[in-house]
C-alpha positions in Angstrom: 16.4 11.2 49.0 19.9 11.5 48.5 19.4 11.5 44.8 16.4 14.0 44.5 18.4 16.7 46.4 21.0 16.0 43.8 18.8 16.8 40.8 18.3 20.2 42.1 21.6 21.3 42.5 22.1 24.0 39.8 19.9 26.6 40.5 18.9 29.7 38.1 17.6 33.4 38.8 13.8 33.9 38.0 15.2 36.8 35.1 17.0 33.6 33.9 14.1 31.3 34.0 11.9 33.7 32.1 14.4 35.5 30.0 16.1 32.3 28.3 12.8 30.3 27.1 11.8 33.5 26.0 14.7 34.2 24.0 14.7 30.4 22.7 11.0 30.5 21.8 11.4 33.6 19.8 14.9 32.2 18.1 13.1 29.2 17.2 10.3 31.0 15.6 12.5 33.1 13.5 14.4 30.4 12.2 11.5 28.2 11.3 10.3 31.0 9.8 12.9 31.7 7.6 13.7 28.0 6.8 10.1 27.7 5.6 10.3 30.5 3.6 13.7 29.5 1.9 11.7 25.7 1.2 8.5 27.1 -0.2 11.0 28.9 -2.2 12.5 26.2 -2.9 9.1 24.4 -3.5 7.7 27.2 -6.2 10.9 26.9 -8.3 10.2 23.0 -8.7 6.8 23.8 -9.8 7.2 26.2 -11.7 10.1 24.4 -13.5 8.3 21.6 -13.5 5.3 23.3 -15.2 7.8 25.3 -18.1 9.2 22.0 -18.4 5.7 20.5 -19.2 4.7 23.4 -21.1 7.9 23.1 -23.8 7.6 19.4 -23.8 3.8 19.2 -25.5 5.1 22.6 -27.6 7.9 19.9 -28.4 5.6 17.3 -29.2 3.2 18.8 -30.8 5.1 20.4 -33.0 7.2 17.5 -34.3 4.1 15.5 -34.5 3.1 18.1 -37.0 6.1 17.8 -39.3 5.6 13.9 -39.0 1.8 14.0 -40.2 3.0 15.4 -43.6 4.8 12.0 -44.8 2.6 9.8 -43.8 -0.7 12.1 -44.9 1.0 12.4 -48.7 1.3 8.5 -48.3 -2.6 8.0 -47.5 -3.5 10.5 -50.5 -1.3 8.2 -52.7 -2.9 5.1 -51.3 -6.2 6.9 -52.5 -5.0 7.7 -55.8 -3.7 4.0 -56.9 -7.5 2.7 -55.4 -9.5 5.7 -57.5 -7.2 4.4 -60.5 -5.2 8.3 -60.3 -1.9 6.1 -59.6 -0.7 2.8 -61.1 2.2 1.1 -59.6 2.5 -0.8 -63.0 3.4 2.4 -64.9 5.3 4.9 -62.5 6.4 7.0 -65.0 2.9 8.8 -65.4 2.9 9.4 -61.5 5.8 11.9 -62.1 3.9 14.8 -62.8 1.2 14.1 -60.2 4.2 13.8 -57.8 5.8 16.9 -58.8 2.5 18.5 -57.9 2.6 16.8 -54.7 5.8 18.6 -53.1 5.2 22.2 -54.4 1.8 22.0 -52.1 4.0 19.9 -49.0 6.6 22.2 -48.2 7.9 20.4 -45.5 8.9 17.2 -47.4 12.1 16.3 -49.4 10.5 14.1 -52.1 8.1 11.2 -52.4 8.2 8.6 -54.7 6.6 4.7 -55.2 8.1 1.7 -56.0 7.1 -1.6 -56.6 7.6 -5.5 -56.7 9.2 -5.8 -59.9 12.2 -3.0 -58.9 11.0 0.0 -60.4 11.2 2.8 -58.6 10.4 7.1 -59.1 10.6 9.5 -57.1 10.4 13.3 -57.1 11.9 16.0 -54.8 14.4 18.5 -54.3 17.7 17.6 -53.5 18.0 18.7 -49.9 15.3 21.2 -49.2 16.0 21.5 -45.8 19.3 23.4 -45.8 17.6 26.5 -48.5 18.1 24.0 -51.6 15.6 24.5 -54.4 17.3 22.5 -56.6 14.1 20.3 -58.1 15.3 16.7 -58.6 13.9 13.2 -60.6 15.2 9.7 -59.7 14.1 6.9 -61.6 14.6 3.1 -61.8 12.1 2.0 -64.6 13.5 -1.6 -65.4 12.1 -4.5 -63.9 14.7 -5.8 -61.4 18.0 -4.4 -60.8 19.3 -1.3 -62.9 20.8 2.0 -63.1 19.1 4.5 -60.7 19.2 7.4 -62.9 19.6 11.2 -61.8 17.7 14.0 -63.4 17.4 17.5 -63.2 14.0 19.1 -63.4 12.7 22.4 -64.6 10.0 24.5 -63.0 7.5 22.4 -64.4 8.7 18.6 -63.4 9.8 17.8 -66.8 14.0 16.1 -67.0 16.5 18.4 -68.1 19.8 16.7 -67.5 20.9 13.5 -66.2 23.4 14.2 -62.9 24.0 11.3 -62.0 23.6 7.4 -62.4 23.7 4.9 -59.9 24.3 1.1 -61.2 22.8 -1.9 -59.9 19.8 -0.5 -58.2 17.4 -2.9 -56.3 14.6 -0.7 -54.3 13.5 -4.1 -53.0 17.1 -4.3 -50.7 17.0 0.0 -49.6 16.0 0.8 -46.0 12.7 2.1 -47.1 11.2 -0.9 -48.7 12.8 -3.1 -46.4 11.0 -1.6 -43.0 7.5 -2.3 -44.5 8.9 -5.9 -45.0 10.2 -6.0 -41.7 7.2 -4.5 -39.7 4.8 -6.1 -42.3 3.2 -2.7 -42.0 3.4 1.4 -42.8 6.9 2.0 -41.0 9.2 4.7 -40.7 12.9 3.6 -41.9 15.8 4.3 -39.1 17.1 7.8 -39.3 20.0 8.3 -42.2 22.7 10.8 -42.4 22.4 12.3 -46.0 26.1 12.5 -46.6 26.1 15.2 -49.2 24.6 17.5 -47.2 25.7 16.0 -43.8 21.7 16.6 -42.5 19.3 13.8 -41.1 16.5 12.3 -42.9 14.0 9.6 -42.2 11.7 8.3 -44.5 8.3 7.4 -43.9 7.0 4.0 -45.7 3.4 2.6 -46.3 2.6 -0.9 -48.4 0.2 -1.1 -50.9 -1.7 -4.7 -51.0 -3.4 -5.8 -53.6 -7.2 -8.1 -53.0 -5.7 -11.1 -52.1 -3.2 -9.3 -49.9 -0.5 -9.8 -52.0 2.4 -7.0 -51.5 2.0 -4.9 -55.0 4.6 -2.2 -53.8 5.2 0.6 -51.6 4.4 4.6 -51.2 7.7 6.4 -49.8 8.2 10.1 -48.7 11.1 10.9 -47.1 11.5 14.4 -44.4 14.6 16.1 -43.4 15.1 16.7 -39.5 16.9 20.0 -40.1 13.6 21.5 -39.7 12.7 19.8 -36.5 16.3 20.9 -35.2 15.6 24.6 -36.7 12.7 24.5 -34.6 14.4 23.9 -31.3 17.3 26.6 -31.7 14.3 28.9 -31.7 12.7 27.6 -28.9 13.6 29.7 -25.8 13.7 27.6 -22.3 14.4 29.7 -19.2 17.8 31.3 -19.2 20.2 28.7 -19.8 18.0 25.2 -20.3 17.7 23.2 -23.0 15.6 20.4 -25.2 17.0 17.8 -27.0 15.5 14.8 -28.7 16.9 11.3 -28.7 16.5 8.0 -30.1 16.5 5.3 -27.1 19.8 4.8 -28.2 21.0 7.9 -27.5 21.6 9.3 -31.2 20.7 13.0 -31.4 17.9 14.3 -33.3 17.7 17.9 -32.7 18.6 19.5 -30.2 18.4 23.9 -28.9 21.9 24.3 -28.3 22.8 26.5 -31.0 26.4 25.0 -31.8 25.7 21.3 -31.0 26.5 19.6 -33.8 24.2 16.5 -34.6 27.3 14.1 -36.5 30.6 13.3 -35.9 33.2 12.7 -38.8 33.2 13.7 -42.2 32.3 12.0 -45.7 31.9 8.4 -45.8 33.3 7.9 -41.9 30.1 10.8 -41.0 28.0 9.0 -38.3 25.4 10.5 -35.9 26.5 11.8 -32.4 25.7 10.5 -29.3 24.4 12.8 -26.2 26.1 11.1 -23.6 29.6 12.5 -26.5 27.9 15.3 -26.3 30.9 18.3 -25.3 27.9 20.0 -23.6 28.4 19.2 -20.1 24.3 19.1 -18.9 23.3 17.1 -21.8 26.1 14.6 -21.1 25.5 14.4 -17.6 21.4 14.0 -18.4 22.6 10.7 -20.7 24.4 9.7 -17.8 21.7 10.3 -15.4 19.1 8.5 -17.7 21.0 6.2 -18.2 22.0 5.1 -14.5 18.0 5.6 -13.6 16.4 3.7 -16.2 19.1 1.5 -17.5 17.6 1.1 -21.0 15.5 4.1 -22.3 13.6 2.0 -24.4 11.5 1.3 -20.7 10.2 5.3 -20.9 6.9 4.5 -21.8 5.2 7.9 -19.9 6.4 11.7 -19.2 9.0 11.3 -15.8 9.7 14.1 -13.7 13.4 13.9 -12.2 16.4 16.2 -10.5 20.4 15.1 -10.6 23.6 17.5 -9.4 25.9 18.9 -12.2 28.7 20.6 -10.1 26.4 21.1 -7.0 24.0 22.5 -8.7 20.1 21.1 -8.9 19.0 20.2 -13.0 15.4 19.4 -13.5 14.8 17.2 -16.1 12.0 15.6 -17.3 11.7 13.2 -20.1 8.4 12.0 -22.2 8.0 9.2 -25.4 7.4 10.2 -28.4 5.4 7.7 -30.3 3.0 6.9 -33.3 1.6 5.0 -35.2 4.2 4.2 -37.7 6.2 2.5 -35.2 8.5 5.8 -34.1 10.3 5.8 -30.9 11.7 9.3 -30.1 12.5 11.0 -26.5 12.0 14.8 -25.7 14.1 15.7 -22.9 14.0 19.2 -21.3 16.6 20.5 -18.8 16.5 23.6 -17.1 19.1 24.3 -14.1 17.6 25.4 -10.4 19.9 28.4 -10.4 17.7 30.0 -13.0 14.9 31.0 -10.9 16.7 30.8 -7.8 18.7 34.4 -8.1 15.4 35.9 -6.5 14.5 33.4 -4.4 18.1 34.0 -2.9 17.7 37.6 -2.5 14.5 37.5 -1.0 15.9 34.7 1.4 19.1 37.6 2.3 16.1 40.0 3.0 14.2 37.8 5.3 16.9 36.8 7.3 18.0 40.3 8.1 14.5 41.5 8.8 14.3 38.0 11.2 17.5 38.9 13.3 16.8 42.2 13.4 12.9 41.1 15.2 14.7 38.8 17.2 17.1 41.8 18.6 14.0 43.9 19.0 12.3 41.0 20.9 15.4 40.3 23.1 15.9 44.0 24.1 11.9 44.0 25.0 12.0 40.5 27.0 14.9 41.5 29.3 13.1 44.8 30.2 9.2 43.1 30.3 11.4 40.2 32.4 12.8 42.6 35.3 9.2 44.2 35.1 8.1 40.9 36.6 10.5 39.2 38.7 11.1 42.3 40.6 7.3 42.1 42.9 8.0 38.3 42.6 11.7 38.8 44.6 9.4 41.1 47.1 7.2 38.1 47.8 9.8 35.7 47.9 12.0 37.4 50.5 8.9 38.1 52.9 8.1 34.0 52.6 12.2 33.5 53.4 11.0 36.2 56.4 8.3 33.9 57.1 10.2 30.9 57.1 12.4 32.6 59.6 9.6 33.2 62.5 8.4 36.6 61.1 4.8 35.9 60.5 4.3 39.7 60.3 4.6 40.7 56.6 2.6 43.0 54.4 3.4 43.3 51.1 2.6 46.5 48.9 0.1 46.5 45.7 1.5 45.9 42.2 0.8 47.0 39.2 0.5 43.7 37.4 -3.1 42.3 38.0 -2.2 38.6 38.5 1.1 39.8 41.2 -1.3 42.2 42.9 -3.9 39.3 43.4 -0.9 37.0 44.7 0.4 40.3 47.3 -3.5 40.0 49.1 -3.6 36.1 48.8 0.2 36.2 50.1 -1.3 39.1 53.3 -4.1 36.7 53.7 -2.2 33.6 54.4 0.5 35.4 56.7 -2.6 36.1 58.6 -4.4 32.6 58.5 -0.7 31.4 59.0 -0.6 33.0 62.4 -3.7 31.6 63.6 -3.3 28.8 62.9 -0.1 28.3 64.7 -1.6 29.2 67.6 -4.6 26.8 67.1 -2.2 24.0 65.9 -2.0 22.0 68.6 -6.2 21.5 69.4 -6.3 21.1 65.2 -3.6 18.2 65.9 -5.6 16.4 68.7 -8.6 16.5 66.5 -6.9 14.9 63.8 -5.5 12.2 65.2 -8.7 11.0 67.1 -10.3 11.0 63.2 -7.4 9.4 61.8 -7.5 6.2 64.5 -11.4 6.0 64.0 -10.6 5.9 60.0 -8.1 3.2 60.9 -10.6 1.0 62.6 -12.6 1.0 60.1 -10.4 0.4 57.3 -9.7 -3.1 59.1 -13.3 -3.8 59.3 -13.5 -3.7 56.2 -10.3 -5.8 55.5 -11.5 -8.3 57.7 -14.8 -8.2 55.8 -13.3 -8.7 52.7 -11.3 -10.9 53.5 -14.5 -13.3 54.8 -15.8 -12.6 51.6 -12.9 -13.4 49.4 -12.8 -17.0 51.6 -16.8 -17.6 51.1 -17.0 -17.0 46.9 -13.3 -19.4 46.3 -15.5 -22.1 48.7 -18.3 -21.8 46.1 -16.3 -21.9 43.2 -14.3 -24.9 44.7 -17.5 -26.4 45.0 -19.1 -25.4 41.6 -16.2 -27.1 40.0 -15.9 -30.1 41.7 -20.4 -29.8 40.9 -18.7 -29.6 37.2 -16.6 -32.5 37.6 -19.1 -34.7 39.4 -21.6 -34.8 36.2 -19.2 -35.1 33.7 -19.7 -38.7 32.1 -18.2 -41.3 34.4 -15.9 -44.1 32.0 -18.8 -46.5 32.7 -21.1 -44.1 31.0 -19.0 -43.8 27.8 -18.7 -47.8 27.0 -21.5 -48.2 24.8 -21.7 -51.3 22.8 -20.7 -51.1 19.0 -19.0 -47.3 20.1 -15.6 -46.5 21.7 -15.9 -42.8 23.1 -13.1 -40.7 24.6 -14.0 -37.0 26.2 -12.0 -34.0 27.7 -12.4 -31.3 29.2 -10.4 -28.6 30.7 -11.5 -24.9 32.5 -9.2 -21.9 31.5 -10.0 -20.5 35.0 -11.3 -22.2 38.2 -14.8 -22.3 36.7 -15.2 -23.5 32.7 -18.4 -22.5 30.5 -17.6 -26.1 28.5 -20.0 -28.4 28.5 -20.2 -32.5 27.1 -22.3 -35.2 28.1 -23.0 -38.4 26.9 -26.4 -40.5 27.5 -28.1 -43.2 26.1 -31.8 -44.0 26.8 -33.7 -46.5 25.3 -30.8 -47.8 22.4 -30.3 -43.6 21.5 -27.4 -42.6 22.3 -27.6 -38.4 23.2 -24.4 -36.6 23.0 -24.4 -32.8 23.5 -21.7 -30.3 23.8 -21.5 -26.7 24.1 -19.8 -24.0 24.5 -20.9 -20.8 27.2 -19.8 -17.2 26.8 -17.1 -16.4 28.7 -15.9 -18.2 32.2 -16.2 -18.2 35.6 -19.2 -18.2 38.0 -22.1 -17.4 35.2 -20.6 -19.4 32.8 -20.8 -22.7 35.0 -23.8 -21.6 36.4 -25.2 -22.3 32.9 -23.2 -24.9 32.1 -24.8 -26.6 35.1 -28.6 -25.8 33.9 -27.6 -26.8 30.4 -26.6 -30.3 31.3 -29.9 -30.7 33.9 -31.8 -29.4 30.8 -30.3 -31.9 29.0 -30.7 -34.5 31.3 -34.5 -34.0 31.8 -35.5 -33.9 28.4 -34.1 -37.1 27.5 -35.3 -38.6 30.4 -39.0 -37.8 29.4 -38.4 -39.1 26.0 -38.1 -35.8 23.9 -37.2 -36.9 20.4 -38.0 -34.1 17.9 -35.0 -32.5 17.8 -36.9 -28.9 17.1 -38.9 -29.8 19.9 -35.7 -30.0 21.9 -33.7 -27.3 21.2 -36.8 -24.8 21.5 -37.8 -26.0 25.0 -34.3 -26.1 26.4 -33.5 -22.3 24.5 -36.9 -21.4 26.6 -35.8 -23.0 30.1 -31.9 -21.0 29.8 -33.4 -17.8 28.4 -35.9 -17.6 31.1 -33.1 -18.4 34.0 -30.8 -16.1 32.3 -33.4 -13.2 32.0 -34.2 -14.0 36.0 -30.0 -14.1 36.4 -29.8 -10.7 34.7 -27.7 -11.8 33.0 -25.7 -11.4 29.4 -24.5 -15.1 28.8 -25.7 -17.7 26.0 -24.1 -20.7 24.8 -23.3 -22.8 21.6 -25.1 -26.2 21.5 -25.1 -29.5 19.3 -26.8 -32.3 19.4 -26.6 -35.4 17.9 -28.6 -38.9 18.7 -27.3 -41.9 17.2 -28.9 -45.3 16.6 -28.3 -48.1 14.4 -25.2 -46.6 12.5 -27.0 -43.1 12.0 -26.8 -39.8 13.9 -28.8 -36.7 13.3 -27.2 -33.6 14.2 -29.4 -30.3 15.2 -28.3 -27.1 17.1 -25.2 -24.6 16.5 -21.5 -25.1 17.4 -18.2 -25.1 15.9 -18.1 -27.3 12.9 -19.0 -31.4 13.2 -15.9 -33.1 12.1 -17.0 -36.5 10.6 -14.4 -39.2 9.8 -14.4 -41.9 7.8 -12.7 -45.7 8.2 -9.4 -44.8 6.1 -9.5 -41.1 7.6 -10.9 -38.8 5.3 -12.7 -36.0 6.7 -15.6 -34.2 6.3 -17.0 -30.7 8.2 -20.3 -30.2 8.4 -20.8 -26.6 9.2 -23.8 -26.2 12.0 -24.8 -22.6 11.3 -28.1 -23.8 9.6 -29.0 -26.3 11.7 -29.4 -24.0 14.9 -29.4 -20.9 17.0 -27.2 -20.1 20.2 -29.0 -20.9 23.2 -30.2 -18.0 25.3 -30.6 -15.0 23.0 -34.0 -14.9 22.9 -37.0 -16.8 24.0 -38.0 -18.9 20.7 -36.0 -20.5 18.0 -38.2 -23.1 16.8 -37.7 -21.3 13.7 -33.8 -21.5 13.3 -33.5 -25.6 14.3 -33.1 -27.8 11.8 -31.2 -31.0 11.7 -29.0 -33.4 9.4 -28.6 -37.0 9.4 -25.1 -38.3 8.8 -24.5 -42.1 8.2 -21.5 -44.1 10.0 -20.1 -47.5 8.7 -18.2 -49.3 11.2 -14.7 -47.9 11.3 -16.3 -44.3 10.5 -16.8 -41.3 13.8 -17.5 -37.8 14.6 -15.1 -35.4 16.6 -16.7 -32.6 18.4 -14.9 -29.7 20.2 -15.1 -26.4 21.5 -13.3 -23.5 19.9 -10.5 -23.3 22.6 -8.6 -25.8 20.9 -8.2 -24.1 17.4 -8.2 -20.7 18.8 -5.4 -21.9 21.1 -2.5 -19.3 20.7 1.5 -20.5 21.1 3.7 -17.6 22.2 3.6 -15.7 18.6 0.2 -15.8 18.7 -0.3 -18.1 16.2 -3.8 -20.2 16.5 -3.8 -24.5 16.6 -6.3 -23.7 13.7 -8.7 -26.5 12.4 -5.8 -28.2 9.6 -3.6 -28.9 12.8 -7.1 -30.9 14.5 -8.2 -32.3 11.3 -4.5 -33.7 10.2 -3.7 -34.7 13.4 -7.6 -36.7 14.0 -6.8 -38.0 10.1 -3.1 -39.4 10.5 -3.9 -41.7 14.0 -7.9 -42.5 12.7 -6.9 -45.7 13.4 -6.1 -45.9 16.5 -8.5 -45.8 19.5 -10.7 -43.1 20.6 -8.6 -42.9 24.0 -5.5 -42.8 22.0 -6.8 -40.3 19.4 -8.1 -38.1 22.7 -4.5 -38.1 23.7 -2.8 -37.5 20.4 -5.0 -34.0 19.8 -4.9 -32.6 23.2 -0.9 -33.0 23.8 -0.4 -32.0 20.1 -2.4 -28.7 21.4 -0.2 -28.8 24.8 2.8 -28.7 22.7 1.6 -26.1 20.4 0.6 -23.6 23.7 3.7 -24.2 25.0 4.6 -21.9 28.2 1.5 -19.8 26.6 -1.3 -19.0 29.0 -4.5 -21.0 28.3 -6.9 -18.7 27.7 -10.1 -20.1 27.0 -12.0 -23.9 27.7 -10.8 -26.6 25.9 -12.7 -29.9 25.4 -12.8 -32.8 23.0 -15.2 -35.8 22.1 -13.8 -38.7 20.1 -16.7 -41.1 18.9 -16.4 -44.1 16.8 -18.2 -46.9 15.1 -16.7 -50.6 16.2 -15.1 -52.4 14.1 -14.1 -56.5 15.0 -10.2 -54.7 15.2 -7.9 -51.8 15.9 -5.0 -50.9 14.3 -3.4 -49.7 17.7 0.6 -48.7 17.3 2.1 -48.6 20.5 4.0 -45.2 20.8 0.9 -42.7 19.6 2.7 -40.1 16.3 2.3 -35.9 17.2 
């Protein structure tokens, strides 16, 4: 009582109680609206950046593929020309005019050439056309094996007019354009390389040509400069300050949208390609560092991926997508867009939203305070009147209120005051009446308690009797002593009265064994088990041998009794008939375990041998039987699901595998020892867990002359 009073030590005025939650609700609503507005703006920015990146990446991939298709197309055209006899690998000199016409038609091609397995090579093109030079050039080495590669200037008709330079000991078969084909055994791109004369990046597309016997005859080559891709990216607008760059998985730059970003470092023969992670641009450098950490090996990037990272506290949206083709090309297109490119307007809208929310908050608080005062004053009058009534002044009358609900409260208070005054006047008489009624009710409750105790005592006695009857009708030890057989049985109910059944009968030399499991346990299940035991014994005494007729008759008897009891119970039942080493099995129950002399296990599924007893009046069409022959030392084990479904403290079932292992490992023992070992194994598995279902086990062995029993059973 003292504790409950301490809870309400701090009191609040009605105005405070009304105003504070009202203000908190408004503050929460305004704050939530502002936060959601800001988050929605961020989400819109993220979506917009993603769409922009996807569009930029698609445009870059589309344009680059257009550039890359030209060299491959030229090689394919030249291959067709060889097959048609227009070009000949054995007469490269005759191809000069044809190749000259090609470089005139394909503006993006730097040069076109042919090389054969004899080491002869001829190409026609431009001196670094990608940087604006339009000076035509011929390079040829027409000697077999190794010779001088001679460079000629060409006139406007493609005829050589002047030797420019000579490269001695030139073997085209050792050059990258030829080695790329040999290495990949197919059409392939060479590695991107630097034209040291002009500091630009170039790449060759090489395609092999084979004769009808599959021998390599020669190689078509078509070179393009990558400056045209670089120039395209330079003219590409990526938001306000975004950028796009093209790299190889090793990180070396191919092209970039940055105006002042060089693709190489060094000069002359020391010139080499620049890696993106070594760029002076912080966004490009940080992007590559993030991708390297994220993917470890950039060759692992097989599909377009959207990411984001922080640079100086600012979010950068990044999309990387692979660019591949049938020539083995593998480049990466990287598009980076700073979040700040889109957030300026979002931040402005957020500031306006916050200002509007603060204004609405102030106005709402002022209105809330005025409204609270208007509501609280009539309530305070009611409170004062109630305090006066508590002091004994019952003559109270409140004036009507302008608020409908409070007006109703005033009227109710006035009526209550009148009724209270009247109640005080008649209270003593009503107390006497209520006291008499309580005394009568107490007497009735006491009588009901006595009746309930008697009923509980009677039901407990009936359950004890039924439990004793169940134990009494179980097979006695003498009944289990059957010539030629070693039999042991066990049954333990989960409740006072169980629903499991097993029996062993011997009539006219035939041993009949039955085992069943009634749904649930308790009084109804126990009665149904007794009915089943009686029915089985009756049918055996009248010498009913046909398994179909046996189970069908038993089912009709049980079904009619179940209907008469208005019960929902039923049971599974398996019946075994043994004679002269053969066992007939019929009825639906758990799997029947057949154990051979060496401990080998065979499991017989009884699902197709019968039907649950008591579910329907006619099950004859569902009944079947199977015959198992038992040699000396063989046997059968029957059980109910209380064993296989026994749970330990971790809700793990005992299971068929443990049961079969325990039986197989101890089959050399007697039936009684096997039974004890299995039951002890189950109890160890259950541990301190409660037994939730009846457990029943029966072990039958066809006897041999000698048992190989051990002194101590193995678990």
